[in-house]
C-alpha positions, -999 to +999 in steps of 0.1 A: -776-430+117-770-437+087-734-450+085-717-455+049-679-456+056-661-464+086-618-451+087-600-474+109-567-467+131-537-492+121-521-502+151-539-505+186-566-509+169-566-527+139-533-544+152-514-555+179-475-560+191-474-587+165-485-566+138-506-591+122-549-589+118-565-616+139-584-644+120-616-624+140-607-586+129-600-602+090-639-613+090-657-591+104-637-563+085-640-578+051-681-581+059-680-550+062-658-539+035-685-555+019-715-534+027-695-494+028-659-481+019-633-487+045-604-467+048-570-469+069-558-440+083-520-441+103-490-426+111-473-451+094-464-450+054-476-456+024-462-487+019-475-503+055-511-492+046-510-508+015-497-534+027-523-542+050-554-527+027-543-551+003-547-578+027-577-566+034-593-567-002-597-522+006-602-506-027-612-474-009-590-444-006-565-455+021-552-425+045-515-424+054-484-403+071-508-391+100-532-371+074-509-365+054-514-390+021-542-405+008-538-431-016-549-461-045-542-497-027-551-507-059-517-485-079-502-472-053-506-440-068-507-409-039-544-391-045-532-363-026-507-351-002-498-321+021-461-324+027-438-304+056-432-269+046-395-274+037-378-251+063-399-269+091-388-302+075-352-293+080-359-277+117-374-303+126-346-333+114-319-306+128-338-310+164-339-345+166-305-356+152-293-331+181-312-353+204-301-387+187-339-397+184-342-422+163-365-409+133-386-418+102-388-395+076-412-401+044-409-381+011-426-393-027-403-420-033-404-434+003-392-430+036-357-424+052-345-431+087-309-418+077-300-381+088-275-388+064-291-400+037-317-374+035-308-357-001-330-328+007-358-310+026-396-320+009-409-342+034-440-357+035-444-368+077-416-367+100-416-392+131-397-391+161-394-429+172-388-453+205-391-428+234-407-433+267-440-417+269-416-383+295-389-378+266-430-380+243-443-350+264-406-334+263-406-333+229-444-324+216-435-297+247-405-280+227-431-274+196-456-264+210-455-231+205-445-236+167-482-223+153-471-243+119-468-276+128-492-306+141-471-320+171-488-355+180-477-382+207-481-423+195-480-450+211-462-479+198-479-516+209-457-537+189-428-528+215-445-505+240-426-472+234-441-442+219-439-417+187-438-380+182-457-374+151-450-340+129-473-330+102-483-286+088-503-281+113-537-281+093-529-320+084-541-344+108-568-374+106-599-358+109-586-330+079-573-363+056-611-380+062-626-346+052-611-347+018-617-389+021-650-384+027-659-361-004-635-384-029-661-414-022-694-385-019-702-394+013-705-367+047-686-370+077-718-377+104-725-407+085-687-423+086-682-446+118-640-439+130-621-463+154-590-454+169-564-463+201-544-430+210-541-392+208-536-388+168-578-404+167-591-373+191-597-354+159-607-378+138-633-393+165-648-360+169-652-352+137-668-387+132-710-393+137-702-424+154-666-430+177-657-463+185-623-465+211-600-496+222-602-506+257-570-492+268-570-459+252-562-430+266-593-414+289-592-379+269-602-407+230-630-430+253-643-393+267-650-382+230-663-423+215-697-434+215-686-468+223-654-483+241-644-515+228-620-542+240-586-539+236-571-551+205-556-582+224-588-595+231-600-590+188-622-553+204-623-534+169-640-574+157-665-571+188-670-535+176-682-544+141-704-569+155-722-563+182-723-525+178-716-513+138-733-539+119-769-540+133-770-507+127-769-511+089 
């Protein structure tokens, strides 16, 4: 295939428990970004996405908020966003508050982690944080019948716990990547994608070349073209060096 762009997950793929880009991964991505546009696609908020994109010198549009926002890493300006409807955001927050769950919610001005600081319901993405896997599964199950929401559990490598991300039903990394593809004038079939968790499954299914990290769930590995070593073994760099660059 003709790889013309790359979309890379952040936690568990680009960075590990230390939340740092290793020297080998930095070199591999720096090399790759000189050949084609490279975009991060993460459930994290804009500030973290911009931080790591700038560290790597990336200038193409970047995806954050689980696919609800595309931004320009140079200016920090949002290029596109698909927020939650206010009534849906309110419902999510009320349930999380009743469950006494830690959370983060993003909006156009930044993020909120305290229920008492929510002054309006114009939220882009909500994530319940620091759940054990059983608790994450129960929370996903609670919202499973709601067709207005996209709800997915995500592993948090920095603490070994789980998050549950809530976005609009039409929002995920794959939908955002389709919009990104139009922005940079490439076909999704010409994009290489790499990830490690359940929210990366639609992304790898969409793109022409999919890379799963070695500690990814079996469901993600099943849709990947290449299974790399885990993030702690510089798996992304291995995939780029041994599988991606030779095909360019």
